[in-house]
N, C-alpha and C positions, 0 to 999 in steps of 0.2 A: 327611432326612439331617441328622445332627448337624454343627454347626460348632464352631469354637473362637474365642472372642473375648477381648480384653483389656479387663477392667473398669477396672483402674487400674494405674499404673506409678509407682514411687517410687524414689528413690536418695538416697544421701548426697551432699553435696558431695565432690569428689575432693581428697584430701590429697596434697601433694607429699612426696618422700622425706624422712623425718625430721620430717615436719610434724604437723599437728593430729591425725591419726588413727593415728600410728605407735605410740602406746603402748597402743592397745586390743587386745583379743583378737579374733580373726576371728569367733568364734562370737557374741561380744557385739555386735560391729558388725553382723553379719548379723541378729541378733535385733531390732535397732533398726528395720530396714526391714520386717521381718515384722510387728512391732507397729504400724508406721505404716500398713500395709494394713488392719489390724484397726480402727484408730481412724478412718481416712478413709472406710471403707466399711461400718462397723458389722458387720464380719465376725465370725461365731462361728468361732474356730479349729478347733472340733471338726468343722466341715463340710469341712475341707481333707483331701483323700484322699492327697496326697503333696506334699512340698516337694523340688523338684529343683534342686540347687545346683551351680553351676559353680565349679571351683577348679583352677588349673593347677599349683600346688605343694602337693601333699597330704603335707606333711612338717611336723614340729614341731607348732606349735599348730593347723595346718590338717590334720593327720592324723586318722585315726580317724573319718572321715565327718563333716566339718564341717557338712554339711547337716543331719544328725541333731542335732549339738551345737547348732546354731542354734535348732532347734525347742525343745529343752530349755531353752536360755538365755532364750528368749522367754517361758517359762512356759506354753507351749501344752500341751494335754492329751498325755499319754504315748501316746495312740492315734494321734497324727499322726506318720507316719514321715518320714524324710529320706533323700535320695540325693545323693551327690556324684559328679559326672562331670568328665572331663578331655578336652576337645578343644582344649587349649592356649588361645590367645587367644579362641577362639570358644566357650569352655565354657558361658558363661551364655546365649549365643544358642542353642546346642544344647539347653540346658535348656528354653528356650521351645518349641523344636520338639518335644521329648519330651512336654512338658505338653500341647501342642496335640494331638499324636497320641493321647495317652491320653484326652483329652476326646472327640475325634471317634470313637474306638473304643468309647467307653462304659465304659472302665475307671475313669475319673475323672469326677466331677461338678464338682469344684473342685480346681485345682492351683495352687501357687505356684512360679514359676520365677525363678531369679536366680543370683547368684554373688558371690564375694568374693575379694579378694586384698589382703594387707598386704605389699606388696613391700619396704617399709622394713626388715622383719625377715626376709622370705623372698623375696629377689630372684629374678628369672628366672634359671634355671640351677641353683637350689638342688638340684633332684632329679637333677642330672647326677652328682653324687658325685665322689669322688676315685679311683674305680676299685676301691675295696675291695669293693663289691657289684656290680661290673660297670658298663658304660657303656650309655646308651640306644642303641637300634638293634641292637647286637650284631654279631657277625662276619659273619653271612649278609647283613645289610643293607649293611654296609660293603663286602662283596665285590661286591654288586650296584651300589652307587653309590660309586665311589671318592671323589667329591667331597662326599659328604654331610657335614653339619656341624650342630652345635647353634646356632652363632652366626648369628642372623638378620640382623645387620648386614652380614655378608659377602654374604648373598643379596640384600639391598637394594642393595648396591653393584653387584652383577652386573646387576640390573634397570636401574639407572641407566645403566650402560655399554651394555646391549643396546638400550635405547630412545633413547640419545643425550640423556638428560635432564641438563641442566647444573647445576652447583652453584648458579648464580644463580637458575635456575627453582625449584629445591628450597628455597632460602632465602626466595624471595618467597612460596612456598606456606606456609612456616612463619610468616612475618610475617602473611599473610592469616588463618591459623588463629587466631593470638593476637588480631588486630584484631576478627575476627568474634566470638570468645568474650568479649572485653572489652565489645563493644557489647551482646551478649546479656545479660551481667551487669548492665550499666548500665540496660538497658531492662526488667529484671525478667523476662526470658524463662524463667529457670529456677526462679522462685519456687514455682510450683505443683508442680514435680516433685521438689524437694529436701525431705527430712525433716531439719530442724535437729537437731543432737545436741550435748549438753553434753560437753565434753572438759576434761581436766585437764592443764595444762602442767607442765613439769619443776619449776617453782617452787611447785607446789601450787595455783595459782590456777585457777579454773574459768571457762569462757566457752562461749558458744554458737557452734558452727561451722556455717555455712550457705552459704559461698561457695567455689567452686572456687579453690584457692590456687596453681595452677601457671601461671596466666595472667600473661604478662609484657607490660607496656605500654611504649611509647616506644622500642622497638628499631628498628634500621635495617638495611638491607642491608650497610652498611659494618661495623657491629658483628658481624653474623653472618659476614661474610666473614673476620673475624679469628679465628674459632674453628678449632681444630685438627681434622683428620679423626679420627673416633672408632675406625676399624677398620683402616685401612691408611694408611701415611704419605702416599701420593699419592691418597687417596680423596676423595670429595665428600660422604660421609655424616658429619654432625656432630650435636652435641647440639642445634643450632638447627633442624635439619630432620628430627628423629626424635621419636618419642613419649617421654614422660617415665616415669620410675620413680614409681609412684603407689600410693596406698591408697584403697580404696573398695568400695562394694557397691550393689546395686540389686535390686529385686524387682517382679514383675508378677503380677497376679491373673488367672488364666486359667480360663474356664468355657465353657459353651455358651450360646447366645442364650436357649434355653428356661429353663435354670436361672437365668440372670441375671434374667429376668422374674419368676421365682418369688421372688426375693430383693429385688425392687425396685431392682435395679442397672441403670444405663444404660451399656452398653459403649462404649468409646472407638473400638475398631477390631476388624475381623475379621482373623485370621491367614489371609490369602488363599492364599499359596503358601510352602512351606518346602522347601528343598533343601540338599544338601551334596554336595561333590565333592572329588576328589583331584587333585593336580597334581604336577609334578616336585619332588621333595623336596630338590634341591640348591639351587636358587634359593629354593624353598619358599614364596615370598610372592606368587606370581602368581594364586593361587586365586580371588580375587574376580572375575577376568575371566571364566573359564569358569562360575563359579557364577552370575554375573549372567545370562549367556546361557542357562543351564539354567533359571533361575527364570522369565525372561521367556517362554521357549518353553513351559514348563509352564503358565504363567498365560494364554497367548494374548495377551500385551501387547507393546508395543514400548517402546524406551527413551524415546520422547517421551511415552508415556502416564504415566510416573512423574513426579510433581511435585516430589519431593525425595529425595535419596540420602544415606545415612549409610554412608560407606566408611571403615573404620578407618584412621586415619593412623598406622599403625605406623612407617612411614617415608614421607617425601615422594615418593620414587621409586615406591612402591607405588600411591598414589592417582593420581599423574600418569600412570603407565603405564595404569592402569584408564581414566582419561579418554581417552587416545589410542585405546585399543582399542574403547571403547563409543561414543564420540562424544557423551557426555553433556555438558550445559552445566556449566561450572565453578561458576557461581553457585548451581546447585541442589545441589551436593555439599557436605555439612557446612556448611550456612549459618550455624550457630551456633558454628562452631569445631569442631575435632576433637581427637584425642589428642595432637597436638603442643602444643596449648595447655591443654586440659582434663585431660590425663593418661590413662594406660592401665593401670589396675589389673587386669592380665591376666584372671583368672577372672571378675572382675566387669564387664569392659568391655562384653560383649554386652548385659547388662542395662542398663548406663548408657546405651549408645548407643540401644537400643530405647526406653528411657524418654524420652530426648530426642526421638527420632523421632516417637513417637506423640503427644506433647504438641505438637510443632511442627505436625503434621498437623491436629490438632484446632484449634489457635489460628489457623490460616491457611486452614482449609477445603480442605485438599489431599486428594484422593480416594485416590491411591496413593503409598506410600512404599516404598523398597527399602533394605535394609541388607545389607552384606556385610563380611566381615573375613578377612584372611589368618590362617593358623594354622600353628604349628610342624609339621614333618613333611610339609608340602605339602598342605594341605587348605583348604577354605573353606566356610562356610555362607552362604546367601543367603535372605532373608525378604522377602516382599512383604506389606505391611499395607494393608487397605482401610478407609478412614474410615467410621464409622457415625454 
């Protein structure tokens, strides 16, 4: 029986809004990590059967199949196709799932999965439009769900209220995320997974960008408590306990164990289990809870079998609610920081998170790792990786 393994995973450092990556084209940024895979693994691009690329805002410079544009921008052979998929925040995690499925089915020998988002120029909600071409969901969905909305922050507030998660708990979670990320940077934990890129600043000077720039140091609960609510006047969701508007990309080289051996590659991990599920689209962000349960059941594993978790910190209420429902240990979740500190470049986040996950598993000898993330419209992917 064929399997699907990750040979390598690489990402850019994540740029903050208006930061180091904001002046780049999405195809060019994507091409950078594609070619990093080539260089790191002596990969002949002609071997790649497909490039599956996640992107949540396929408009403007990300329209017209940015996955294919990335292949061409990288200078890869014209014979290599590209696909762009949208499962909102989970787009590039879904890309890994589809690459694995294609390898296991025998449709691919080699696939590259990843994604991109430059939110500085195409922020979340860009595709919503002004009504000229209609609104997402449409009249039939609105008729079914009177409370459905595009604003994920309102859903995050609903989750906080439902679970009784306090502002202080969420702010502390935000502080912990930044502290963990800062420690990981200082200890060089991200060095092997980041492909440095030369960027040009507004004044024309060039420099190498290789460090996640959204991490804030030295904050306190008192400072976070002074932030105004972001979505409702009396709410508890703020910029301090929510993910950041970010720019970034990541890519994973996926093949079978057999093909990896033929190329002299040593795989990092096996894609053990991959699931996706839907949930209530009004609060929309609870998906990681049932997705985790579905993945564990399918894998025949318990929550205690998993040595590390990457649960996307879209909002602190999302990850704290997940912890309460699953009973997982807080210390095992996002041990190197999450999206509140590192950032959340929507379509590229699944690849960024999985890159961090698989490197952390390898560096610490962790057999099983689980990743999940909430997604617009009320969905979630969950992936279990097994260290090789």
